[in-house]
C-alpha positions in Angstrom: 70.2 55.2 169.6 72.6 53.7 172.2 72.8 50.1 173.2 76.3 50.1 174.5 77.7 48.4 177.5 76.3 49.1 180.9 79.1 47.5 182.9 78.7 49.8 185.9 74.9 50.0 185.5 72.5 47.3 186.6 69.0 48.5 187.0 65.9 46.5 186.6 62.5 48.2 187.3 60.6 44.9 187.7 59.4 45.8 191.2 59.0 49.5 190.7 56.0 51.5 189.6 55.4 55.1 188.8 52.9 56.6 191.3 49.9 56.3 189.0 51.2 54.3 186.1 51.8 50.7 185.1 54.5 48.4 186.4 57.7 49.1 184.5 60.4 46.7 183.3 63.4 48.1 181.6 65.1 46.5 178.6 68.5 47.0 177.2 71.4 44.9 176.0 72.3 43.7 179.4 68.8 43.4 181.0 68.7 40.9 183.9 65.3 39.7 182.9 65.8 37.2 180.0 62.3 38.1 178.6 63.0 41.8 178.6 66.5 41.2 177.2 64.9 39.5 174.2 63.3 42.9 173.2 66.8 44.5 173.0 68.1 45.3 169.5 71.2 43.4 170.6 69.5 40.1 171.4 70.5 37.3 169.1 67.2 36.7 167.3 67.6 35.8 163.6 64.7 37.0 161.4 64.0 38.2 157.9 63.1 41.7 157.1 62.2 42.8 153.5 63.6 39.5 152.2 67.0 39.7 153.9 68.1 37.7 156.9 69.6 39.4 160.0 71.1 38.1 163.2 69.7 40.9 165.4 67.4 43.9 165.1 70.6 46.0 165.3 71.9 44.4 162.1 68.6 45.1 160.3 68.5 48.7 161.6 72.0 49.6 160.5 71.5 47.9 157.1 68.5 50.1 156.4 70.7 53.2 156.7 72.7 52.0 153.7 70.0 50.3 151.8 67.4 53.1 151.9 69.1 56.3 152.9 72.6 56.3 151.4 74.3 56.7 148.1 75.8 53.2 148.5 72.9 50.7 149.1 75.2 47.8 148.1 76.9 48.2 151.4 73.8 46.9 153.2 74.8 43.3 152.4 77.5 43.5 155.1 74.8 43.2 157.7 73.0 40.2 156.2 73.7 36.7 157.5 75.5 34.5 155.0 77.0 37.5 153.2 80.7 37.0 152.2 81.4 40.4 153.8 79.2 39.8 156.9 80.2 42.0 159.8 79.6 39.1 162.1 76.9 38.2 164.7 78.1 40.7 167.2 75.5 43.5 167.3 78.1 46.0 168.7 80.1 45.5 165.4 76.9 46.0 163.4 76.2 49.2 165.3 79.8 50.4 164.7 79.5 49.6 161.0 76.6 52.0 160.8 78.2 55.0 162.4 79.1 58.3 160.7 82.7 57.2 160.7 81.9 53.9 159.1 80.0 55.6 156.4 82.9 57.9 155.7 85.4 55.0 155.7 83.6 53.3 152.8 82.8 56.6 151.0 79.1 56.5 151.7 76.9 59.4 152.5 73.8 59.2 154.7 70.8 61.3 153.8 70.5 62.4 157.5 67.4 64.5 157.1 65.4 61.7 155.5 66.8 59.1 158.0 65.7 61.2 161.0 62.3 61.6 159.4 61.8 57.9 158.7 63.9 56.0 161.3 60.9 55.5 163.6 58.9 53.9 160.7 62.0 51.7 159.8 62.3 50.5 163.4 58.6 49.8 163.6 58.9 47.4 160.7 61.9 45.7 162.2 60.1 45.3 165.6 57.1 43.8 163.9 59.3 41.5 161.7 61.2 40.3 164.8 58.0 39.7 166.7 56.4 37.7 163.8 59.5 35.5 163.6 59.6 34.8 167.3 56.0 35.1 168.5 56.0 31.5 169.8 59.3 31.9 171.5 58.7 31.5 175.3 60.4 34.8 176.0 58.1 36.6 173.6 55.1 34.8 174.9 56.1 35.9 178.5 56.5 39.5 177.3 53.0 39.4 175.7 51.5 38.0 179.0 53.3 40.7 181.1 51.9 43.5 178.9 48.4 41.9 179.1 48.8 42.1 182.9 49.7 45.8 182.9 53.5 45.8 182.5 55.0 48.5 180.5 58.5 47.8 178.9 60.7 50.8 178.8 64.0 51.1 176.9 66.8 52.2 179.2 69.4 54.6 177.9 70.9 55.8 181.2 74.2 56.9 179.7 72.8 59.0 176.8 72.7 62.7 177.1 69.2 64.1 177.8 69.0 66.0 174.6 70.1 63.0 172.5 67.4 60.7 173.9 65.1 59.3 171.3 64.9 55.5 171.4 64.6 55.2 175.2 64.7 57.2 178.4 66.3 57.5 181.8 65.4 56.6 185.4 65.2 59.5 187.7 67.6 59.7 190.7 64.8 58.8 193.0 64.7 55.4 191.1 60.9 55.6 190.8 60.2 57.5 187.7 61.2 57.2 184.0 61.3 60.0 181.5 62.3 60.3 177.8 60.7 59.7 174.4 61.1 55.9 174.7 60.2 55.3 171.1 61.6 51.8 171.1 59.6 51.0 174.2 56.5 52.4 172.7 56.9 50.4 169.5 57.4 47.2 171.5 54.5 48.0 173.8 52.1 48.6 170.8 53.3 45.4 169.1 53.0 43.2 172.2 49.7 44.7 173.3 48.2 44.3 169.9 49.0 40.6 169.9 47.9 39.9 173.4 
């Protein structure tokens, strides 16, 4: 799961299609399209998930690692807005606070096997909660309309090693095809299509 900076990478698939597939629009933390960018886990989009308030989907996602899959669930409060030990609004800081090194630093242990089995389900809940909170936001409305008109949003992870891909995928060198599991893209597509 990588939403890092793409300073040297600027790719938008808005005008590209796979030979027999839908029109593709990529989304990631620095998407040029403001509607697509809103789907990114790094987009500032405060919402509540399981009774807790988060600044971004990234905050909610990292919090669940501690809350549901670690021996130190009390550490999850650091990702909640308004907490006295809040990591801050910056989603990169939230991501960093949920890494293996961050777990080690606070003495927490992640149940990695359970996390890998259930992370898709966790993200699905987060995507749905974010959608419900912002379904009337013009960017979300635009995304719903695009999906209804045949657009497929894909999560771009161009700098992630092929074997590590899970949440997104890569654009082929020809610039015309996209491959990878694209779990986050699938979750958003299902959510947006179901509400169209």
